[in-house]
C-alpha positions as CSV (number, residue, x, y, z in Angstrom):
1,M,-6.0,-46.7,-2.1
2,S,-5.4,-47.7,-5.7
3,I,-7.0,-45.9,-8.6
4,D,-9.0,-49.1,-9.6
5,R,-10.2,-49.4,-6.0
6,A,-11.2,-45.8,-5.9
7,L,-13.2,-46.3,-9.1
8,A,-14.8,-49.4,-7.7
9,N,-16.0,-47.4,-4.7
10,N,-17.2,-44.5,-6.9
11,I,-14.8,-42.1,-5.4
12,I,-13.6,-40.8,-8.8
13,D,-16.3,-39.4,-11.1
14,E,-15.2,-39.8,-14.7
15,T,-18.1,-37.8,-16.2
16,L,-15.9,-34.7,-16.5
17,W,-13.3,-36.7,-18.5
18,F,-16.1,-38.1,-20.8
19,K,-17.4,-34.6,-21.5
20,T,-14.0,-32.8,-22.0
21,T,-10.9,-34.8,-22.9
22,L,-12.7,-37.7,-24.6
23,A,-15.0,-35.4,-26.6
24,L,-12.1,-33.2,-27.7
25,T,-9.9,-36.1,-28.7
26,L,-12.7,-37.7,-30.8
27,T,-14.0,-34.5,-32.3
28,E,-13.0,-35.5,-35.8
29,F,-14.6,-39.0,-35.5
30,N,-18.1,-40.3,-35.3
31,Y,-18.5,-42.2,-32.0
32,Y,-20.9,-43.6,-29.5
33,L,-19.8,-44.0,-25.9
34,I,-21.8,-46.8,-24.2
35,K,-21.7,-47.6,-20.5
36,K,-23.6,-50.2,-18.7
37,N,-25.9,-50.8,-21.6
38,G,-26.8,-47.2,-21.9
39,Q,-25.8,-44.4,-24.2
40,I,-23.7,-41.7,-22.4
41,S,-22.7,-39.5,-25.3
42,C,-22.3,-39.4,-29.0
43,N,-21.6,-36.9,-31.8
44,F,-23.5,-38.4,-34.6
45,S,-26.9,-39.9,-35.3
46,S,-26.3,-42.2,-38.2
47,L,-26.3,-45.2,-35.9
48,C,-29.8,-46.0,-34.6
49,D,-30.3,-47.2,-31.0
50,Q,-31.0,-50.7,-32.2
51,H,-27.7,-50.7,-34.2
52,Y,-25.4,-49.8,-31.3
53,T,-27.4,-52.1,-29.0
54,N,-26.6,-55.0,-31.4
55,L,-23.0,-54.0,-31.5
56,Y,-22.7,-53.9,-27.7
57,K,-24.3,-57.3,-27.4
58,Q,-21.7,-58.6,-29.8
59,F,-19.0,-57.0,-27.7
60,Q,-20.4,-58.6,-24.5
61,A,-20.5,-62.0,-26.1
62,L,-16.9,-61.7,-27.3
63,S,-15.8,-60.5,-23.8
64,L,-17.0,-63.8,-22.3
65,Q,-14.7,-65.7,-24.8
66,H,-11.6,-63.7,-24.3
67,S,-9.4,-63.4,-21.3
68,T,-8.1,-60.1,-22.6
69,I,-10.5,-57.9,-24.4
70,E,-9.0,-56.6,-27.6
71,I,-9.9,-53.8,-29.9
72,L,-12.4,-55.4,-32.2
73,P,-14.3,-54.6,-35.4
74,L,-18.0,-55.2,-35.0
75,N,-20.5,-55.5,-37.9
76,D,-24.2,-54.9,-38.1
77,D,-26.4,-54.1,-41.1
78,G,-23.3,-54.0,-43.3
79,K,-21.7,-51.3,-41.2
80,T,-18.4,-51.6,-39.4
81,S,-17.6,-50.0,-36.1
82,W,-14.5,-50.4,-33.9
83,A,-15.1,-51.4,-30.3
84,L,-12.6,-49.8,-27.9
85,P,-13.1,-51.5,-24.5
86,F,-12.5,-49.6,-21.2
87,G,-13.0,-51.9,-18.2
88,K,-13.3,-55.6,-17.9
89,D,-9.9,-57.0,-17.0
90,S,-8.4,-53.5,-16.2
91,S,-11.2,-52.6,-13.9
92,L,-11.4,-49.1,-15.3
93,F,-14.8,-48.6,-16.8
94,D,-17.5,-51.0,-17.8
95,C,-17.9,-49.3,-21.1
96,I,-16.9,-49.2,-24.8
97,I,-16.4,-46.6,-27.4
98,L,-17.9,-47.4,-30.8
99,L,-16.1,-45.6,-33.6
100,D,-17.7,-45.3,-37.0
101,L,-14.7,-45.3,-39.3
102,P,-14.1,-45.8,-43.0
103,A,-14.0,-49.5,-44.0
104,N,-10.4,-49.3,-45.2
105,V,-9.0,-47.8,-41.9
106,E,-5.9,-49.8,-40.7
107,S,-6.1,-51.3,-37.3
108,H,-2.9,-49.8,-36.0
109,H,-4.4,-46.3,-36.4
110,V,-7.3,-47.4,-34.2
111,S,-4.8,-48.9,-31.7
112,A,-2.9,-45.6,-31.5
113,L,-6.1,-43.7,-30.9
114,Y,-7.2,-46.2,-28.2
115,F,-3.9,-46.1,-26.3
116,K,-4.0,-42.3,-26.5
117,L,-7.4,-42.3,-24.9
118,L,-6.3,-44.8,-22.3
119,Y,-3.3,-42.7,-21.4
120,Q,-5.4,-39.6,-21.1
121,L,-7.9,-41.6,-18.9
122,K,-5.1,-42.9,-16.6
123,S,-3.7,-39.3,-16.3
124,F,-7.1,-38.0,-15.4
125,Q,-7.7,-40.7,-12.8
126,F,-4.3,-40.1,-11.3
127,S,-4.9,-36.4,-11.1
128,E,-8.3,-36.9,-9.5
129,A,-7.0,-39.4,-7.0
130,S,-4.0,-37.2,-6.1
131,S,-6.4,-34.2,-5.6
132,Q,-8.7,-36.3,-3.4
133,L,-5.8,-37.8,-1.5
134,N,-4.4,-34.3,-0.8
135,A,-7.9,-33.2,0.4
136,A,-8.1,-36.2,2.6
137,Q,-4.7,-35.6,4.1
138,V,-5.7,-32.0,4.9
139,W,-8.9,-33.2,6.5
140,I,-7.0,-35.9,8.5
141,R,-4.4,-33.3,9.6
142,D,-7.1,-30.9,10.7
143,E,-9.0,-33.6,12.6
144,I,-5.9,-34.8,14.4
145,E,-5.0,-31.2,15.3
146,E,-8.5,-30.8,16.8
147,I,-8.2,-34.0,18.7
148,T,-4.8,-32.8,19.9
149,R,-6.3,-29.5,21.0
150,L,-9.1,-31.2,22.9
151,Q,-6.7,-33.6,24.5
152,Q,-4.6,-30.7,25.7
153,L,-7.6,-29.4,27.5
154,M,-7.6,-32.5,29.7
155,L,-4.0,-31.8,30.9
156,P,-3.4,-30.0,34.2
157,D,-3.1,-26.2,34.1
158,K,0.6,-25.5,34.3
159,G,-0.2,-22.4,36.2
160,I,-2.3,-24.3,38.8
161,E,-1.7,-23.1,42.4
162,L,-1.1,-25.9,44.8
163,S,-0.4,-25.0,48.4
164,S,1.7,-28.0,49.4
165,V,3.6,-28.9,46.3
166,K,5.5,-27.4,43.3
167,M,4.7,-29.2,40.1
168,A,6.1,-29.4,36.5
169,Y,5.3,-31.8,33.7
170,T,6.2,-32.6,30.1
171,Y,3.7,-34.0,27.7
172,K,4.6,-34.8,24.0
173,A,2.4,-37.0,21.9
174,M,4.3,-38.8,19.1
175,K,1.4,-38.4,16.6
176,G,-0.1,-35.2,17.8
177,A,-2.8,-37.1,19.7
178,G,-1.7,-39.9,22.0
179,G,-2.5,-42.4,24.7
180,D,-0.8,-40.8,27.7
181,Y,-3.0,-39.3,30.4
182,L,-2.0,-37.0,33.3
183,D,-4.0,-35.2,35.9
184,I,-3.4,-33.5,39.3
185,V,-6.0,-32.0,41.5
186,D,-6.1,-30.1,44.8
187,L,-8.2,-32.4,46.9
188,G,-8.4,-29.8,49.8
189,K,-9.7,-27.0,47.6
190,S,-13.3,-28.0,48.5
191,R,-12.6,-29.8,51.7
192,P,-11.0,-27.8,54.5
193,D,-10.4,-31.0,56.6
194,I,-7.9,-32.3,54.0
195,Q,-6.4,-28.9,53.1
196,G,-3.1,-29.4,51.2
197,D,-3.9,-32.9,50.1
198,I,-3.1,-33.6,46.4
199,G,-4.4,-36.3,44.1
200,M,-2.6,-37.4,40.9
201,I,-2.9,-40.0,38.2
202,I,-0.6,-40.9,35.3
203,A,-1.8,-43.4,32.7
204,D,-0.9,-44.9,29.4
205,V,-3.3,-46.5,27.0
206,S,-1.9,-49.2,24.7
207,G,-1.4,-47.9,21.2
208,H,-0.8,-44.5,19.7
209,G,-2.6,-41.8,17.8
210,P,-6.3,-40.7,17.7
211,A,-7.6,-44.2,18.8
212,A,-5.6,-44.0,22.0
213,A,-6.6,-40.4,22.5
214,V,-10.3,-41.5,22.4
215,E,-9.4,-44.0,25.2
216,T,-7.8,-41.3,27.3
217,A,-11.0,-39.2,26.9
218,M,-13.0,-42.1,28.2
219,I,-10.7,-42.4,31.2
220,D,-11.1,-38.7,31.9
221,A,-14.9,-39.1,31.8
222,I,-14.8,-42.1,34.1
223,L,-12.6,-40.3,36.6
224,R,-15.1,-37.3,36.7
225,T,-17.8,-39.6,38.1
226,F,-15.6,-41.1,40.8
227,E,-16.4,-40.3,44.4
228,P,-14.0,-41.8,47.1
229,K,-15.5,-43.7,49.9
230,N,-12.4,-44.0,52.0
231,L,-9.6,-41.5,51.7
232,S,-7.1,-43.9,53.3
233,S,-7.5,-46.3,50.4
234,S,-8.7,-43.8,47.7
235,S,-5.7,-44.6,45.3
236,S,-6.7,-48.2,44.9
237,E,-10.4,-47.3,44.8
238,V,-9.6,-45.1,41.7
239,L,-8.0,-48.1,39.9
240,N,-10.8,-50.4,40.9
241,Y,-13.4,-47.9,39.7
242,I,-11.7,-47.3,36.3
243,N,-11.3,-51.0,35.8
244,Q,-15.0,-51.6,36.5
245,H,-16.0,-49.1,33.8
246,F,-13.2,-49.8,31.4
247,F,-14.7,-53.1,30.4
248,T,-17.4,-52.8,27.7
249,K,-20.0,-55.2,26.3
250,K,-17.6,-56.3,23.7
251,P,-13.8,-56.9,24.0
252,R,-12.1,-53.7,23.3
253,G,-8.6,-55.1,22.6
254,S,-6.8,-52.6,24.7
255,F,-5.5,-52.1,28.2
256,L,-4.3,-49.3,30.5
257,T,-1.4,-48.9,32.9
258,A,-1.8,-46.3,35.6
259,T,-0.4,-45.1,38.8
260,V,-2.6,-43.2,41.2
261,L,-1.2,-41.2,44.1
262,R,-2.6,-39.1,47.0
263,Y,-0.4,-36.9,49.1
264,N,-1.6,-36.7,52.7
265,C,-0.3,-33.3,53.7
266,K,-1.1,-33.6,57.4
267,D,0.7,-36.9,57.9
268,K,3.4,-36.2,55.3
269,E,2.5,-39.5,53.6
270,L,2.2,-40.6,50.0
271,I,-0.5,-43.1,49.3
272,Y,-0.3,-44.9,46.0
273,A,-1.6,-47.8,43.9
274,N,-0.1,-49.1,40.7
275,A,-1.7,-51.0,37.8
276,G,1.2,-52.3,35.7
277,H,2.7,-48.8,35.2
278,P,6.5,-48.2,35.3
279,H,7.1,-47.5,39.0
280,A,7.5,-43.9,40.2
281,Y,10.4,-42.6,42.2
282,L,10.7,-40.5,45.3
283,K,13.9,-38.5,45.3
284,K,14.9,-37.8,48.9
285,A,17.9,-35.8,50.2
286,N,20.3,-38.8,50.4
287,R,18.5,-41.7,48.5
288,L,16.1,-42.7,45.8
289,V,13.0,-44.7,46.7
290,A,11.3,-46.8,44.1
291,L,7.5,-47.0,44.5
292,D,7.6,-50.5,43.0
293,Q,4.7,-52.3,44.5
294,G,1.5,-52.8,42.5
295,G,-0.5,-55.1,40.3
296,I,-1.6,-55.9,36.7
297,P,-2.8,-53.3,34.2
298,I,-6.4,-52.2,34.0
299,G,-8.6,-54.0,31.5
300,V,-7.1,-57.5,31.9
301,L,-9.4,-59.0,34.6
302,R,-12.8,-57.6,35.3
303,E,-12.8,-58.5,39.0
304,Q,-9.3,-57.3,39.7
305,N,-8.7,-55.2,42.9
306,W,-5.6,-53.3,43.6
307,D,-3.8,-52.7,46.9
308,T,-2.8,-49.4,48.4
309,Y,0.8,-48.7,49.6
310,R,2.4,-45.9,51.7
311,V,5.7,-44.1,51.9
312,S,6.7,-41.2,54.1
313,V,7.5,-37.8,52.6
314,D,9.8,-35.0,53.8
315,V,9.8,-31.4,52.7
316,G,11.9,-31.0,49.7
317,D,11.4,-34.6,48.4
318,I,10.5,-34.9,44.7
319,L,8.1,-37.4,43.2
320,F,8.9,-38.4,39.7
321,V,6.3,-40.2,37.5
322,Y,6.6,-41.0,33.8
323,T,5.3,-43.2,30.9
324,D,7.2,-46.2,29.5
325,V,9.0,-44.4,26.7
326,V,11.4,-43.1,29.3
327,I,12.8,-46.6,30.1
328,E,12.1,-48.1,26.6
329,T,13.9,-45.5,24.5
330,Q,16.7,-47.2,22.5
331,N,20.0,-46.2,21.2
332,A,21.6,-47.2,17.9
333,Q,22.8,-50.5,19.5
334,K,19.2,-51.3,20.5
335,E,20.0,-50.8,24.2
336,L,17.3,-49.6,26.4
337,F,17.6,-46.5,28.5
338,G,16.3,-48.7,31.3
339,F,15.8,-48.3,35.0
340,D,19.5,-48.1,35.9
341,R,20.2,-45.1,33.6
342,L,17.0,-43.5,34.7
343,E,17.9,-43.8,38.4
344,K,21.4,-42.3,37.9
345,A,19.8,-39.5,35.8
346,I,17.3,-38.7,38.6
347,S,20.0,-38.7,41.2
348,A,22.1,-36.3,39.2
349,A,19.3,-34.1,38.1
350,P,18.7,-30.6,39.8
351,D,16.4,-30.6,42.8
352,E,13.8,-28.5,41.1
353,P,10.8,-29.9,39.1
354,E,11.2,-28.0,35.9
355,A,14.9,-28.3,35.8
356,M,14.8,-32.0,36.6
357,L,12.5,-32.7,33.7
358,E,14.6,-30.7,31.3
359,Y,17.7,-32.6,32.4
360,L,16.1,-36.0,32.1
361,E,14.8,-35.3,28.6
362,Q,18.2,-34.1,27.6
363,Q,19.8,-37.3,29.0
364,M,17.4,-39.4,27.0
365,K,18.1,-37.6,23.8
366,L,21.8,-37.9,24.3
367,F,21.4,-41.6,24.8
368,C,19.2,-42.4,21.8
369,G,20.7,-39.8,19.4
370,F,17.3,-38.5,18.2
371,S,15.5,-35.3,18.8
372,E,12.1,-37.0,18.8
373,F,11.0,-40.1,20.7
374,Q,9.2,-43.2,19.2
375,D,6.3,-43.1,21.6
376,D,4.2,-40.6,23.6
377,L,6.3,-39.0,26.3
378,T,4.9,-37.8,29.7
379,M,6.9,-37.0,32.7
380,C,5.9,-35.2,35.9
381,A,7.9,-34.0,38.9
382,I,6.2,-32.9,42.1
383,Q,8.2,-31.3,44.9
384,F,6.7,-31.3,48.4
385,I,7.1,-27.9,50.1
């Protein structure tokens, strides 16, 4: 924000400057400071109220006739005062300083005094604006850190005990708070009939930063009210439910990609539904299976319904899910990391969730040449045991 705009919005209070620097600089002069037709301060009483009011009216009349307000001598009742304008074209203050000086004073002395005051005023404004900007930056930083802390609370507990799988994930928000969302739950914890079943969702809200983080909090709240009607199609039910509640009364200007998966431990089957999210991979002993069936993102069509797909799972297989920064990371030549490189990296990665994620992140950084990515990064590896 510019200094002039800060002044226009009353962010900077110039009263301190009026009472200190201005008074000190003009201590050897007789002056009236007039702002918005009212006296603010003065150090002499030889000018009556009617006199300075007449002078100010002269100044206002002249200001309407000049594109640039100049330092002007004003006369009333045989007395001469110099009008030093602050404001008007420069958008500083709507005020003037009336100096009661000897009649033989030369104009360049008045000009020198005026520009000294103007310089002091600008310096004060800059100092005040810088101070307020620093305070605002500290406030913004603290708020983002708090949003980040709250968002971290929505992530799965890395120490979560899951009887049928071994899980690891990486979550790194580009701006502290971000638009990636990840959750994994033990569905059989409260239902003995599906003991060992696991539910998982990975999602990515369009955009970055705190605004996207708010969207992920809304998704988390929506999910906590979901109750599946049919476990055989629960993955698509989740997407349909989120989409139903994602739409608001007014267009929100954002959308959401997501993949929802459920592991049926008894039948050794992975049930999934995809809403425009980069497809997951299932790393088996001798091949890589792309879970590449799905539909459009959430938030595009209010009446959209997604389908459920199935793939068989063997003990030792590893499910890998991720957000789009993995395939969209670019190198210096603007080449994308892409699906081909990702598939080769997954195939070459260690067959252990934590080690796999470390290896994949290392490969991405070697490819792009940077230690930080230009988007939120979320990856999760789940090994069936």
